[in-house]
ROTORPA-554184 format. One record per residue (C-alpha): residue number from 1; x, y, z; residue in three letters. Coordinates in nm, 4 decimals. Example, Ala and Ser with C-alpha at 12.3 -4.5 7.8 and 13.67 -1.06 7.14 Angstrom:
! ROTORPA-554184
<r 1,<1.2300,-0.4500,0.7800>,'ALA'> <r 2,<1.3670,-0.1060,0.7140>,'SER'> 
! end
This chain:
! ROTORPA-554184
<r 1,<10.2376,14.0995,14.0111>,'MET'> <r 2,<10.1692,13.8475,14.2862>,'LEU'> <r 3,<9.9911,13.6187,14.0430>,'ALA'> <r 4,<10.2824,13.6416,13.7998>,'ALA'> <r 5,<10.5372,13.5587,14.0696>,'SER'> <r 6,<10.3289,13.2596,14.1782>,'ALA'> <r 7,<10.3082,13.1194,13.8272>,'VAL'> <r 8,<10.6683,13.1757,13.7193>,'THR'> <r 9,<10.8443,12.9192,13.9427>,'PRO'> <r 10,<10.5966,12.6452,13.8515>,'ALA'> <r 11,<10.6515,12.7078,13.4817>,'SER'> <r 12,<11.0307,12.7356,13.5014>,'VAL'> <r 13,<11.1089,12.4347,13.7210>,'VAL'> <r 14,<10.9533,12.1656,13.4967>,'PRO'> <r 15,<11.1329,12.3032,13.1900>,'GLU'> <r 16,<11.4681,12.3190,13.3657>,'SER'> <r 17,<11.4138,11.9671,13.4947>,'THR'> <r 18,<11.3364,11.8481,13.1429>,'GLN'> <r 19,<11.6631,11.9968,13.0202>,'GLN'> <r 20,<11.8658,11.8500,13.3070>,'ALA'> <r 21,<11.7326,11.5032,13.2273>,'ILE'> <r 22,<11.6737,11.5387,12.8555>,'GLY'> <r 23,<12.0181,11.6374,12.7225>,'TYR'> <r 24,<12.2149,11.3643,12.9045>,'PRO'> <r 25,<11.9497,11.1099,12.8041>,'SER'> <r 26,<11.9651,11.2206,12.4404>,'LEU'> <r 27,<12.3451,11.2029,12.4431>,'PHE'> <r 28,<12.3487,10.8542,12.5968>,'LEU'> <r 29,<12.0804,10.7121,12.3661>,'LEU'> <r 30,<12.2380,10.8514,12.0480>,'VAL'> <r 31,<12.5794,10.7248,12.1610>,'LEU'> <r 32,<12.4402,10.3774,12.2267>,'ILE'> <r 33,<12.2460,10.3904,11.8999>,'GLY'> <r 34,<12.5660,10.4600,11.7097>,'ALA'> <r 35,<12.7380,10.1613,11.8723>,'LEU'> <r 36,<12.4378,9.9287,11.8535>,'VAL'> <r 37,<12.2427,10.0386,11.5448>,'PRO'> <r 38,<11.8985,9.9226,11.6556>,'VAL'> <r 39,<11.7858,10.2430,11.8280>,'ILE'> <r 40,<11.6059,10.4903,11.5956>,'PRO'> <r 41,<11.8396,10.7786,11.6759>,'THR'> <r 42,<11.6943,11.0003,11.4027>,'GLY'> <r 43,<11.3527,10.9809,11.5673>,'ALA'> <r 44,<11.5123,11.0654,11.9033>,'LEU'> <r 45,<11.6746,11.3795,11.7642>,'VAL'> <r 46,<11.3542,11.4879,11.5909>,'SER'> <r 47,<11.1519,11.4350,11.9104>,'SER'> <r 48,<11.4040,11.6308,12.1155>,'ALA'> <r 49,<11.3894,11.9123,11.8597>,'ALA'> <r 50,<11.0091,11.9259,11.8904>,'VAL'> <r 51,<11.0329,11.9624,12.2680>,'VAL'> <r 52,<11.3085,12.2242,12.2367>,'ALA'> <r 53,<11.1035,12.4164,11.9797>,'PHE'> <r 54,<10.8219,12.4608,12.2349>,'HIS'> <r 55,<11.0532,12.5610,12.5197>,'GLN'> <r 56,<11.1102,12.9215,12.6229>,'THR'> <r 57,<11.4734,12.8741,12.7275>,'ALA'> <r 58,<11.7247,13.0234,12.4821>,'PRO'> <r 59,<11.9578,12.7996,12.2839>,'PHE'> <r 60,<11.7447,12.4876,12.3437>,'SER'> <r 61,<11.7613,12.3905,11.9756>,'LEU'> <r 62,<12.1335,12.4631,11.9662>,'ALA'> <r 63,<12.1858,12.2344,12.2648>,'MET'> <r 64,<11.9954,11.9544,12.0910>,'VAL'> <r 65,<12.2143,11.9981,11.7833>,'PHE'> <r 66,<12.5413,11.9967,11.9792>,'VAL'> <r 67,<12.4366,11.7037,12.1978>,'THR'> <r 68,<12.3150,11.4870,11.9094>,'ALA'> <r 69,<12.6030,11.5565,11.6718>,'SER'> <r 70,<12.8683,11.5069,11.9432>,'LEU'> <r 71,<12.7139,11.1789,12.0608>,'ALA'> <r 72,<12.6845,11.0515,11.7015>,'ALA'> <r 73,<13.0453,11.1443,11.6263>,'PHE'> <r 74,<13.1833,10.9804,11.9399>,'LEU'> <r 75,<12.9703,10.6689,11.8863>,'GLY'> <r 76,<13.0845,10.6335,11.5260>,'ASP'> <r 77,<13.4472,10.6915,11.6241>,'ALA'> <r 78,<13.4262,10.4268,11.8968>,'ALA'> <r 79,<13.2594,10.1748,11.6638>,'LEU'> <r 80,<13.5184,10.2369,11.3928>,'TYR'> <r 81,<13.8013,10.1960,11.6425>,'TRP'> <r 82,<13.6516,9.8671,11.7627>,'LEU'> <r 83,<13.6120,9.7569,11.4011>,'GLY'> <r 84,<13.9783,9.8361,11.3291>,'ARG'> <r 85,<14.0814,9.6278,11.6281>,'ARG'> <r 86,<13.8731,9.3427,11.4926>,'GLY'> <r 87,<14.0341,9.3755,11.1491>,'MET'> <r 88,<14.3801,9.3480,11.3053>,'LYS'> <r 89,<14.2886,9.0555,11.5295>,'SER'> <r 90,<14.3263,8.7020,11.3958>,'LYS'> <r 91,<14.0002,8.5960,11.5567>,'ASN'> <r 92,<13.8103,8.9142,11.4679>,'GLY'> <r 93,<13.5713,9.0635,11.7213>,'SER'> <r 94,<13.2025,9.0664,11.7981>,'ARG'> <r 95,<13.1862,9.4346,11.7023>,'TRP'> <r 96,<13.3313,9.3631,11.3591>,'LEU'> <r 97,<13.0912,9.0725,11.3139>,'GLU'> <r 98,<12.8023,9.2981,11.4135>,'ALA'> <r 99,<12.9077,9.5522,11.1505>,'ILE'> <r 100,<12.9382,9.2838,10.8845>,'ARG'> <r 101,<12.6000,9.1355,10.9771>,'ALA'> <r 102,<12.4342,9.4726,10.9083>,'ARG'> <r 103,<12.6058,9.5271,10.5736>,'ALA'> <r 104,<12.4471,9.3108,10.3023>,'PRO'> <r 105,<12.6859,9.2027,10.0287>,'GLU'> <r 106,<12.5225,9.4111,9.7563>,'ASP'> <r 107,<12.5187,9.7242,9.9749>,'ARG'> <r 108,<12.8809,9.6674,10.0736>,'LEU'> <r 109,<12.9922,9.6277,9.7121>,'THR'> <r 110,<12.8081,9.9435,9.6164>,'GLN'> <r 111,<12.9605,10.1313,9.9106>,'ALA'> <r 112,<13.3118,10.0165,9.8174>,'GLN'> <r 113,<13.2693,10.1308,9.4587>,'GLU'> <r 114,<13.1362,10.4725,9.5595>,'LYS'> <r 115,<13.4016,10.5140,9.8282>,'LEU'> <r 116,<13.6781,10.4428,9.5773>,'ALA'> <r 117,<13.5292,10.6903,9.3311>,'ALA'> <r 118,<13.4252,10.9765,9.5598>,'HIS'> <r 119,<13.6125,10.9308,9.8873>,'GLY'> <r 120,<13.5024,11.1337,10.1894>,'VAL'> <r 121,<13.1882,11.2662,10.0193>,'ALA'> <r 122,<13.0365,10.9170,10.0342>,'VAL'> <r 123,<13.1027,10.9024,10.4081>,'LEU'> <r 124,<12.9246,11.2353,10.4555>,'VAL'> <r 125,<12.6197,11.1217,10.2587>,'LEU'> <r 126,<12.6073,10.7787,10.4216>,'SER'> <r 127,<12.4564,10.9148,10.7432>,'ARG'> <r 128,<12.1771,11.0857,10.5509>,'LEU'> <r 129,<12.0776,10.7674,10.3665>,'VAL'> <r 130,<11.8732,10.5205,10.5743>,'PRO'> <r 131,<12.0812,10.2091,10.6482>,'ALA'> <r 132,<12.3733,10.3651,10.4622>,'GLY'> <r 133,<12.6092,10.4298,10.7539>,'ARG'> <r 134,<12.7170,10.0736,10.8363>,'ILE'> <r 135,<12.8013,9.9537,10.4798>,'PRO'> <r 136,<13.0128,10.2654,10.4192>,'VAL'> <r 137,<13.1849,10.2284,10.7564>,'MET'> <r 138,<13.2674,9.8668,10.6739>,'LEU'> <r 139,<13.3959,9.9786,10.3328>,'ALA'> <r 140,<13.6240,10.2281,10.5102>,'CYS'> <r 141,<13.7478,9.9501,10.7385>,'LEU'> <r 142,<13.8202,9.7211,10.4472>,'MET'> <r 143,<13.9982,10.0060,10.2665>,'ALA'> <r 144,<14.2200,10.0444,10.5761>,'ARG'> <r 145,<14.1311,10.4078,10.6335>,'TRP'> <r 146,<14.3242,10.5462,10.9331>,'PRO'> <r 147,<14.1273,10.6842,11.2261>,'MET'> <r 148,<14.2077,11.0480,11.1462>,'ARG'> <r 149,<14.0843,11.0191,10.7894>,'ARG'> <r 150,<13.7609,10.8616,10.9102>,'PHE'> <r 151,<13.7160,11.1317,11.1739>,'TRP'> <r 152,<13.7621,11.4112,10.9198>,'ARG'> <r 153,<13.4917,11.2660,10.6981>,'GLY'> <r 154,<13.2615,11.1613,10.9793>,'ASN'> <r 155,<13.2492,11.5004,11.1528>,'LEU'> <r 156,<13.0588,11.6817,10.8729>,'PRO'> <r 157,<12.8496,11.3653,10.8292>,'ALA'> <r 158,<12.7324,11.3812,11.1917>,'CYS'> <r 159,<12.6694,11.7555,11.1711>,'LEU'> <r 160,<12.4600,11.7155,10.8548>,'ALA'> <r 161,<12.2706,11.4240,11.0114>,'TRP'> <r 162,<12.1873,11.6217,11.3263>,'ALA'> <r 163,<12.0712,11.9227,11.1234>,'VAL'> <r 164,<11.8508,11.7096,10.8972>,'THR'> <r 165,<11.6629,11.5312,11.1740>,'TYR'> <r 166,<11.6428,11.8461,11.3833>,'GLN'> <r 167,<11.4737,12.0247,11.0921>,'LEU'> <r 168,<11.2217,11.7409,11.0765>,'ILE'> <r 169,<11.1503,11.7984,11.4452>,'GLY'> <r 170,<11.1191,12.1738,11.4000>,'ILE'> <r 171,<10.8732,12.1138,11.1159>,'LEU'> <r 172,<10.6665,11.8838,11.3366>,'GLY'> <r 173,<10.6788,12.1310,11.6235>,'GLY'> <r 174,<10.5689,12.4228,11.4059>,'SER'> <r 175,<10.2670,12.2352,11.2678>,'LEU'> <r 176,<10.1114,12.1536,11.6056>,'PHE'> <r 177,<10.0417,12.3530,11.9185>,'ASP'> <r 178,<10.0955,12.0626,12.1560>,'GLU'> <r 179,<10.4494,11.9194,12.1809>,'PRO'> <r 180,<10.3269,11.5585,12.1957>,'TRP'> <r 181,<10.1486,11.6016,11.8621>,'GLU'> <r 182,<10.4685,11.7297,11.7044>,'GLY'> <r 183,<10.6641,11.4397,11.8550>,'VAL'> <r 184,<10.4212,11.1865,11.7058>,'VAL'> <r 185,<10.4423,11.3567,11.3659>,'ALA'> <r 186,<10.8234,11.3726,11.3756>,'ALA'> <r 187,<10.8561,11.0067,11.4763>,'ILE'> <r 188,<10.6139,10.8986,11.2046>,'ALA'> <r 189,<10.8042,11.0977,10.9425>,'LEU'> <r 190,<11.1473,10.9668,11.0459>,'THR'> <r 191,<11.0234,10.6063,11.0536>,'LEU'> <r 192,<10.8712,10.6559,10.7086>,'LEU'> <r 193,<11.2025,10.7889,10.5777>,'ILE'> <r 194,<11.3873,10.4934,10.7321>,'SER'> <r 195,<11.1468,10.2426,10.5770>,'ALA'> <r 196,<11.1508,10.3980,10.2296>,'THR'> <r 197,<11.4584,10.2109,10.0937>,'PRO'> <r 198,<11.3289,9.8681,10.1962>,'SER'> <r 199,<10.9830,9.9453,10.0587>,'LEU'> <r 200,<11.1308,10.0622,9.7305>,'TRP'> <r 201,<11.3432,9.7476,9.7114>,'LYS'> <r 202,<11.0339,9.5305,9.7604>,'ARG'> <r 203,<10.8453,9.7214,9.4906>,'VAL'> <r 204,<11.1317,9.6748,9.2462>,'ARG'> <r 205,<11.1549,9.3030,9.3311>,'SER'> <r 206,<10.7814,9.2614,9.2777>,'ALA'> <r 207,<10.8073,9.4251,8.9376>,'ARG'> 
! end
């Protein structure tokens, strides 16, 4: 009994500290990644899911899901609002220029065609396709979608995105006993998924 009581505090404190630091950090990084799309937010969510999978605290995975999806939704909403302001301004804005710079002409044309044909469904799928979010968001801006319409479509998109990358993390966590091994596997898998479209495009160009 004495041995158990001596071990318990040492094992609980580090995990509680990880949660106190980890969830706010995950929220902030995903939020920033949504505004400045250079941070691999999918890899962050998968890594957090691996760590949560190996924790003993209840609802750890649920907290990762809520934190990631909420941060992604708020980041997308803020970026869309900034883009709308840029569309209304005569001189544009640096946020609108940043969105346009990350939406190649061919991807934008394709996004506009699919958005006109399928509406909100395209917005939902855009977050699951690597590099698909920004062209579809710009297509929504150019179609003059109001904020509420974008929010309604973006909410299930963020939920589906968080679930997808969390499942990747759970898979990595279940395959390895050590959390760091699962994190490495999850990051490698998410980076591979992100690189697949560009690799496929190069293969098609070479052919």
